[in-house]
N, C-alpha and C positions, 0 to 999 in steps of 0.2 A: 504494500500500500504506500502511496505517496503521502508523506506527512504534510498536513496543512494545505491540502488541495481544496481551497474554498473558492467560491465565485469571485470574491473581492480580490484575492491574490491572483487568480487566473486572469481576471480583467486587467489588473495592473501590468502583468507581464505581457499580455496581449497588446496593450497600447504601446508598450516599449518596443516590442518586436516589430510592430507595424511600421514604426518610424524608420527602420533600417532596411526595409525590403529592397530599396533601390540599389543598395550595395551588392545584393545577390541577384539582381535582375538577370534572367537567363540570357545567354548569348545565342546567336543563331546556330541551328543544328548544322554540324559539319556534313559534307556530302560530296562524294566524287561523282564523276559523270554518269556512272551506272545508277547510283542512288537517285540522281536527279532526272534520269530519262527512262529507266526501265520500270515498268509498272509493277513488277513483282519484287524488285529489290528492297524497297522499304519494309515490306512484310517479312522477308527473310531476315533482314537485319534486326528487326524488332524481336522476332522469335529467338534469334541467337543471343540477344543481349540479356544475359543473366549470369549469375555466379556459376562457375568460378573463373570465367574469362573476362578480360578487360573490355570495356565498352568499345574502345577504338578497334579492337580485334573483331568484335561482333559485327561492327558496321563496315569493316573492310572485306568481310567474307563474301557478300554478294558480288562485288567486283571480281574477286579471285575466282569464284565459281562461274561467273559469266565468261571469263577468259578461258576457262577449261571447257565449258559446254557450248559457248557461243550463243546461248539463249537461256532465259530463266522461265520460259513458258511452261505451263503445267504439263503439257504433253511431253516435254523434254525431261522435267524433273520426275514425273511419275514413271516415264519410260525407263530411266536408268535404274529405278528401284531403290528400295531402302538400303540394301547392303552396299551398293556402290556409293550412294550418297554418304553413308557412314564412313566409307574408306576415304572419300574426298574430304570430308570434314576433318577426319583424323589427320590426313596429310597436311591440311592447312594449319591445324593446331600444332602439329609436330614442328613445322617450319618456324613457329613462334615460341617454341620451347615448352609447350604444355605437355605434361605427362600424367598418366593415371587418372584421366577424367572420362573413362568409358561410359559412365552413367549419363553424363552430359551429352556425349556424342550420340548415344542410343536414343535419348529422349528428344533431342533437338532434331535429329534427322527424321524421326518418326513424326514429329509435329509439322515439319516442313512438308513432308509427303501428304499427310492428312489434310493440311490446309490447301494444298494444290488440288487434291481430289474434291474438296468442298467447293472451290472456285470453279473447277471444271464442270462439276455437276450443275452449278448455278448459272454457268455461262457468263461469269463476271470476272473482273480483275480487282485487285485491291484499290484501284482507282474508280472504276465504274460501279463498284458496290455502293458508292455514295451518289446521291442524286443531285440534280442541279437546282438546289433550293437551300433555305436555311435548315440547319439541323440543330436540335438541342444537344448540349454537351453530353447529356446522359444517353441520347440516342446514339451518338458516336461511340460512347462507351460500350453499349450493348451490341452494336455492330461488330466492334473489335473483339468482344468476348466470344463471338462465334468461331474464332480461329483457334485451332489447337496451338498451345504455346503462348497465347496471350491471356494471362491470368488477370485478376482484378487490379494488381499494382500496375502492370504494363498498360492495361486499357485506360486506367485513370490518368496515368502520366501522358499517354499519347493524346487522349481527348483534351487534357489541359493544354498541351502544346499546340494542338489545332486551334483551341480558343485563343491562345497567345498570338498565333500567327494571324488569325482572323481579325484581331483587334490591334495589329501592328505592335504588340509588345515585343515580338521578335520579328526580324525582317526576312527570314528565310527558313523554310522547313521543307525538306525534299519530298515528303509524302503529301503534305497539304498542298504544296505548290503544283505538284502534278495533277491533283484533283482540280484545283482552281483553273489550271490551264485548259482542262476539258469542260469544266462546269463553271462558267463565269459567275453564276449566282450562288455558288457554294459559300456558306458562311456558318460559323458555329456560335451559338448564343447560349445563354442560361448557365453561365459559369458558377452561379451561386448554388446550384444544385449538385455540382460535381464534388464528390467526396475526395479528400486528399489521400494519396497513397501512403501507406505506413510500412517502413522497412526497418532494418536493424539500426541504421544511422539515426533515423527519426526518433525511434523509441529511446535510444541511448541518450541523445541530446535532450529530449523532452524530460526524461527522468532526472537528469542532472540539473536542468534548469530549476526543477522543483526540489532539489536537495538530495536526491538519491544517487549515490555513486555506483554502487554495485547491489542492485536490489534482488539479485538471484542467489540461491544457495550454491555451494560448491558443486561443480559438475554441470551447472546450467550456464546458458549464454544469454546475451542480449536478445538474440533471435527467439529464444524461448519465451521472452517477456512480451513479445508483440501482441498475442491475444489478450493478455491482461490489461494492457494500456491503450489498445487501439481506439476504443470508444472515447476515452479521456482525451486522446490526441485529436480525434475528429471534432469533439466538442470545443476544444481549445482553438482549433483552426477556424471555427465559425466565429469565435470571439475576435480573433486577430484580423481575419479578412472575410467579413460577411458576404461581400460580392463575389469573391473567388477564394474559398477556403484552401484550395490546392496550392495557393501561393506559399503557404507555410512550408511546404516541402522543399522549396528552393532554398530556404534558409537552413532548416534543420539538417537536410541531407548534405548541404555544402559544408556546414560546420562539423558534422559528424565525420565527414571524409577527410577534411583538411586539418582540423584542430583537435577534435574530441575523440582521440583514439581510445581503445578499450583500456589499455594498461598505463599509458603515459600521456594524458591529455595536456595540450599546451595552453593552459588556461590564460597565461600571461599575454598570449597573442590573439586569443579568441575574441571575435567581435561581439560575442554575447556575454562576456565576462561580467559586465556591470549589472546584468539582470539575472545572472546564474547563481542560485543558492549554493551549488556545489563548489563553484569557484570561490565564493565568499568564505566558505568553510575552510578552504585550503590556505587562506592568507595567514 
């Protein structure tokens, strides 16, 4: 349990954190020519983007695969089969020094194949699955959730990024921009209804802001604490950013990755140090 998690305390911290969001304003999504022009590349990159591989390696895989196969069309991906796709993904990851991640390779290759089968049956692409009209952010979320390998966290993050691009908070997003190129009236609205994603960095920083350094017993990890604190974090995000609660993720995730490490947080450098109860206790 978080000690002293009252409405008054949460509101105080929410107001403080709201003032510094500009420092964490997201940058434009990177993208090579394949991500920017191939209709299936953004979907494959999104599916690949998960632990234990680095985000930059996940997003570079579609280009590498395109160079090997010369096409990312469903007929090509489905045609090579799951086993060959596993070998290709393993070769790509071997080139980048990854070892011992067979479970990742098995899951991701299966998700890619299944998503291509889904699109092939539907007669759509990851671009044409969206219509030429306004979409509620939650509608985008549920469209994305139909794809194997896009869980709640990825769907929420991608829907948020579509909203950001739709409202010029970011200036480029390879998936959104491909949709917009085909559908001039495509726009994402209703960011206030979009729940922020919660991951290990988010729960770690949230707990420390409210004074808990290591809230788990020996043998547990911050990841194990996500179910316990997810609802509190979602409620806090609504206090901090009522019009777009998912904005809170930009701050907590960035701080968790750059400053708030599990064993040796760099509190003296952290932009949240003045509102963090854990940092105050360490002084």
